[in-house]
C-alpha angles and dihedrals in degrees: 000000000000108000126194115202117210118191117207098228117204107355090211091055135060096279098101092045097051090043093054091045090051091052091048093050097045125091108206126202119242092262095049131090140178122224107196111196105203142118108277092227091055093047093051095043094049092044090053094045091049092043092238121147114193128177111228147156113238122213135164100202134061089222089069096059098088114081096028111119099180111120089234127046117186108206103200113213096188140256124327130172112255128222104166113213096022136090106233141169089254094051089047091052091049092050092050094046091052090052092048090052091049092052090049091052089052094046090053090053094241091125138005097192129074131176112195124206116216121287129198112243088206093054097045090046088057087052092055098256105164098201130086090229149322094300096060093042096054090043087060089052095049122094093218099071092212130091144164131197113233133180120211133195139140090262104040140017112198144165139200129227092198124025128188096005130132110252091240090065098047102083093055091046093058098091129153089250093054094047094047092048098046096041091049090053089050094050092050092047093051090051099044106024098038100026095233103150097198110020121206108210129190119208120203123216122244101222133055109285087008088286097306091248092311098315094105098030139339105226094092094054099037102039118005102048095045091051093049089050090055093048097053139222098329090074116065129184157344091238127192098254102217094047091043092060095034090057091043091235089153087081089070095057138069091221140004119215121209128196096222142015106269094037088075104021097060096057091036094056093042089056098046118356098163097040099046123120132196113219128185108215124198099040124123088238134041120261126176136161139180113272097239140073139252095286093210090179092071100028119138092007100102089243101111120119111226096194096108092045090052090050089049089056093044091052092046091050092049095047091047090052092048091052090053093053117096 
């Protein structure tokens, strides 16, 4: 049985709604199954509000998963106070509990694929969550010890060398060790997860004009170029970021690597905001999520667009299948 875990995200946001809509819209094969980790009360309330009627088997323990053949298992994580449209301590606790359950399912080998609905960093911080986001949490769960944040869409595949870091810290973080590690993970992922035999990877510069040969910054000359020389012809750059996207050069590459968060996320979301997917490469399991937030302003109103969540599932399904191919 191939099982896909879906975590509910922030219960006061759109996570439960887009998850339920995804499940409704997806035709599973006979050997596939959803495990939706969510408070039962939230699941039933959102289903009623969205006029969705799904058949499911409800359980409250991971130990009860095996043996259930229903296409949908609702793993109830208990009762939490609801305040739709607001990040709260209760919604943070629910988000964290859903993630803990998901990681336990993975550690028991019951599933190797998880799709995470959006959480609120404010809410999970209130709940004592010690990670900047999903990516870092699931990296701590993985047995590999290495990870890389990627963004996937039909128009652009991209990756980040640094993730949720203040810009002031980024230059010092760009060491030879970091670049070699992250770019090696990316290359392996493109080959094995996406079945691209010989990836062609573009690397963006850090500084304006990619440093202008050291005049506007030294990182390109001292760190980036020497690493690319070591890695070989698959890695090309560093490119001047604004010109790279303006000339649509990204169309010529299998992946584009940015030095910091917004360098990649701004063009990525401009190209395909509703179809974007966040993927954590390098883990011993598959983890994807929609590339948007909790959208508290439209939560619990049956207005949420599930397109990105559906793409997150489609990508997770495809990558899982690719990993199983010899």
